[in-house]
C-alpha positions as CSV (number, residue, x, y, z in Angstrom):
1,M,56.0,142.9,68.6
2,K,55.6,143.7,72.2
3,R,52.0,142.3,72.9
4,N,51.9,144.0,76.2
5,L,54.9,141.9,77.4
6,L,54.6,142.8,81.2
7,S,51.3,141.0,81.4
8,L,52.4,137.8,79.6
9,P,53.5,134.9,81.8
10,A,56.4,134.5,79.4
11,L,58.1,137.3,81.1
12,L,57.9,135.6,84.5
13,L,60.8,133.5,83.7
14,L,64.2,132.5,83.7
15,A,68.0,132.6,83.4
16,F,71.1,131.6,81.5
17,L,71.6,128.1,80.8
18,T,75.0,126.0,81.4
19,T,75.4,125.7,77.6
20,N,77.5,128.0,75.7
21,S,74.3,129.3,73.6
22,F,72.5,132.4,74.3
23,A,70.7,134.9,72.4
24,Q,72.1,135.6,69.0
25,K,75.6,134.7,69.6
26,P,77.6,132.0,72.0
27,V,78.7,133.4,75.3
28,G,80.9,131.5,77.8
29,M,79.5,131.0,81.3
30,S,80.6,133.9,83.5
31,E,81.0,134.1,87.3
32,G,77.5,135.0,88.8
33,A,75.5,133.3,86.1
34,M,72.8,130.6,87.0
35,T,73.7,127.0,86.2
36,W,71.1,124.2,85.2
37,T,70.6,120.6,86.1
38,S,70.4,118.2,83.0
39,K,72.5,115.5,81.6
40,S,71.1,116.2,78.1
41,Q,73.5,118.7,76.3
42,Q,70.8,118.8,73.5
43,A,68.0,119.8,75.8
44,K,70.2,122.6,77.2
45,K,71.1,124.0,73.7
46,L,67.4,123.7,72.6
47,T,66.3,125.7,75.7
48,A,68.8,128.2,75.3
49,M,67.7,128.7,71.5
50,G,64.2,128.9,73.0
51,L,65.3,131.5,75.6
52,A,66.5,133.7,72.8
53,H,63.1,133.7,71.2
54,V,61.3,134.4,74.3
55,M,63.6,137.6,75.0
56,N,62.6,138.7,71.5
57,V,59.2,138.0,71.9
58,E,59.1,135.1,69.2
59,R,56.9,132.9,71.1
60,E,55.8,130.5,68.2
61,Q,59.3,129.6,67.8
62,A,60.3,129.4,71.4
63,W,57.5,126.8,72.0
64,Q,58.8,124.6,69.3
65,E,62.4,124.8,71.1
66,F,61.1,123.9,74.4
67,Q,58.8,121.2,73.4
68,T,61.8,119.4,71.7
69,A,63.9,120.2,74.7
70,I,61.8,118.0,77.1
71,E,61.5,115.4,74.5
72,N,65.4,114.9,75.2
73,D,65.2,115.5,79.1
74,P,61.5,115.3,80.4
75,N,62.6,116.6,83.8
76,F,64.4,119.8,82.5
77,T,63.1,122.3,84.8
78,A,64.0,125.3,82.5
79,A,62.1,123.9,79.5
80,L,59.2,123.1,81.5
81,A,58.7,126.3,83.1
82,F,59.1,127.9,79.9
83,L,56.1,125.8,78.5
84,A,54.1,126.5,81.3
85,S,54.8,130.4,80.9
86,L,53.6,130.0,77.3
87,S,50.4,128.0,77.9
88,Q,47.1,128.5,79.1
89,G,44.5,126.5,81.2
90,E,45.0,122.9,82.2
91,T,48.3,122.8,79.7
92,R,49.9,125.5,81.7
93,K,48.8,123.8,85.0
94,T,50.3,120.6,83.8
95,F,53.9,122.1,82.8
96,A,53.8,124.1,85.9
97,K,53.3,120.9,88.3
98,R,56.2,119.2,86.3
99,A,58.4,122.1,86.7
100,A,57.8,122.2,90.2
101,E,58.3,118.5,90.8
102,S,61.6,118.5,88.5
103,A,63.1,121.4,90.7
104,Q,62.5,119.6,94.2
105,N,66.2,118.3,94.4
106,K,67.8,121.0,92.1
107,T,69.4,124.3,92.7
108,E,67.8,127.3,94.6
109,G,67.6,129.1,91.2
110,E,65.7,126.3,89.7
111,K,63.2,126.3,92.7
112,L,62.8,130.0,92.4
113,L,62.2,129.6,88.7
114,A,59.4,126.9,89.1
115,S,57.8,129.1,91.7
116,I,57.4,131.7,89.2
117,V,55.0,129.8,87.1
118,D,53.1,128.4,90.1
119,E,49.3,129.3,89.8
120,K,49.3,131.0,93.4
121,S,52.2,133.4,92.1
122,T,51.1,137.1,91.5
123,P,52.9,139.9,89.6
124,E,54.2,141.5,92.9
125,T,55.7,138.0,94.2
126,N,57.2,137.4,90.9
127,R,58.9,140.8,90.8
128,E,60.3,140.0,94.3
129,T,61.5,136.6,93.1
130,W,63.2,138.3,90.0
131,S,64.9,140.6,92.6
132,K,66.1,137.5,94.6
133,L,67.5,135.8,91.4
134,H,69.1,139.1,90.2
135,V,70.9,139.2,93.6
136,L,71.9,135.6,93.5
137,Y,73.1,135.6,89.8
138,P,74.2,139.2,89.2
139,N,75.9,138.3,85.9
140,D,73.3,136.3,84.3
141,R,71.9,138.2,81.2
142,A,68.6,136.6,81.1
143,I,68.0,137.1,84.6
144,G,68.9,140.8,84.2
145,H,66.6,141.3,81.1
146,F,63.6,140.0,83.1
147,Y,64.4,141.5,86.2
148,A,64.4,144.9,84.3
149,I,61.3,144.8,82.4
150,T,59.4,143.6,85.4
151,R,60.0,146.5,87.5
152,A,57.0,148.2,89.1
153,T,56.9,151.6,87.0
154,P,58.0,152.8,84.0
155,D,60.8,155.0,85.3
156,E,61.9,152.0,87.5
157,R,62.0,149.9,84.2
158,F,63.8,152.5,82.2
159,T,66.6,152.8,84.7
160,A,67.1,149.1,85.0
161,M,67.0,148.7,81.1
162,D,69.3,151.6,80.6
163,E,72.0,149.9,83.0
164,Y,71.3,146.8,81.2
165,V,72.3,148.0,77.6
166,K,75.3,149.7,79.1
167,K,76.6,146.2,80.6
168,Y,75.4,144.2,77.6
169,P,75.2,146.2,74.6
170,E,75.1,143.3,72.1
171,E,71.9,141.9,73.6
172,A,69.2,142.7,71.2
173,G,66.0,142.0,73.0
174,M,66.4,145.2,75.4
175,Y,66.6,147.6,72.5
176,N,63.0,146.4,71.6
177,M,61.8,147.1,75.1
178,L,63.4,150.7,75.0
179,G,61.8,151.3,71.8
180,Y,58.4,150.7,73.1
181,Y,59.2,152.6,76.2
182,Y,60.1,155.7,74.2
183,M,57.1,155.3,71.8
184,N,54.5,154.4,74.5
185,D,55.6,155.9,77.6
186,K,57.7,158.9,76.7
187,K,55.8,159.8,73.4
188,D,59.3,160.5,71.7
189,N,58.8,158.6,68.3
190,A,62.3,160.0,67.0
191,T,64.2,158.1,69.8
192,A,62.0,155.0,69.6
193,K,62.8,154.7,66.0
194,T,66.5,154.5,66.8
195,F,66.3,151.9,69.2
196,F,64.0,149.8,66.8
197,E,66.7,150.4,64.1
198,K,69.4,149.2,66.5
199,Y,67.1,146.2,67.3
200,I,67.1,145.3,63.5
201,Q,70.9,145.7,63.4
202,L,71.5,143.3,66.1
203,H,69.0,140.7,65.5
204,P,68.5,140.9,61.6
205,D,67.5,137.2,61.1
206,G,64.7,137.2,63.5
207,P,60.9,138.4,62.8
208,N,60.2,140.4,65.6
209,P,62.4,143.5,64.9
210,Y,60.5,144.0,61.7
211,D,57.3,143.3,63.4
212,S,58.1,145.9,66.0
213,M,59.0,148.5,63.4
214,G,55.9,147.7,61.4
215,E,54.1,148.6,64.7
216,F,56.1,151.8,65.1
217,Y,55.0,153.0,61.6
218,L,51.4,151.8,62.1
219,N,51.3,153.8,65.2
220,T,52.7,156.8,63.5
221,G,50.2,156.6,60.7
222,D,52.5,155.4,57.9
223,M,50.7,152.6,56.5
224,V,53.0,151.9,53.4
225,N,56.1,151.2,55.8
226,A,54.1,149.3,58.2
227,E,53.0,147.1,55.5
228,K,56.4,146.8,54.3
229,Y,58.0,145.8,57.7
230,Y,55.2,143.4,58.6
231,K,55.8,141.5,55.2
232,L,59.5,141.6,56.0
233,A,58.8,140.0,59.5
234,L,56.8,137.1,57.7
235,E,59.8,136.5,55.3
236,K,61.6,135.7,58.4
237,Y,59.1,133.6,60.0
238,P,55.8,133.1,57.9
239,F,53.8,132.1,61.1
240,M,54.5,135.3,63.0
241,A,50.8,135.8,64.5
242,S,51.0,139.4,65.2
243,S,52.3,140.4,61.6
244,L,49.8,138.2,60.1
245,E,47.0,139.9,62.1
246,A,48.3,143.4,61.5
247,L,48.5,142.8,57.7
248,Q,44.8,141.7,57.8
249,K,43.9,144.8,59.5
250,I,45.6,146.9,57.1
251,E,44.0,145.1,54.2
252,D,40.6,145.5,55.8
253,A,41.2,149.3,56.3
254,K,42.0,149.5,52.7
255,K,38.8,147.7,51.6
256,K,36.8,149.8,53.7
257,T,38.4,153.0,52.2
258,D,37.9,151.9,48.6
259,K,34.1,151.4,49.4
260,N,33.7,154.7,50.6
């Protein structure tokens, strides 16, 4: 599932946490990665899990992790900013305000993070903020991920994404982005499929790789395989909204065909 990621506030976030949990497998802190301020190890762990879901466009699961994180630390900037990014309207404003207040006496990175979800921010200012974060924390995997996918043009995004997978070949989420790049921008379905297959290989227990492969087959007119992969996504997580919506559209199309 891509859901036009570059337009989602969820992409306008974040960085690696001070726990040893990240993405699909634990990694230690490395020099040049961002650190976070919280006395709650549980809040850090939950936010790291939520971050992995955000990078894999699994927003429903991410929300649950971040919400539980702030129950453990109500002033944890990372979780508050993520919740703001995943929210709308007054709820978003409330979380954004809390994130800004929580970051006042914290690190430069946390202040930059809070600025990204400020209601006055724009895609252009946020792109600049990601660049600043990328310079400050060059070995932060999450910052590198969001830096790459928020570049201004498709070619700039591809260059940054290609560099990212060379540096972090085991990080699943970027293969999803590359799959969509080849499918939508390059119109190269053969290459796109290889990236979606790699995505499934690296993140086999998550719903989004199967949802993305379902969309690939939907776009190429293979309704049988599209339905198959959307159902596989729901086996991993039964509340995957995009898969549920896609299967409903496929079912409606079948009924319309039968009537004709």
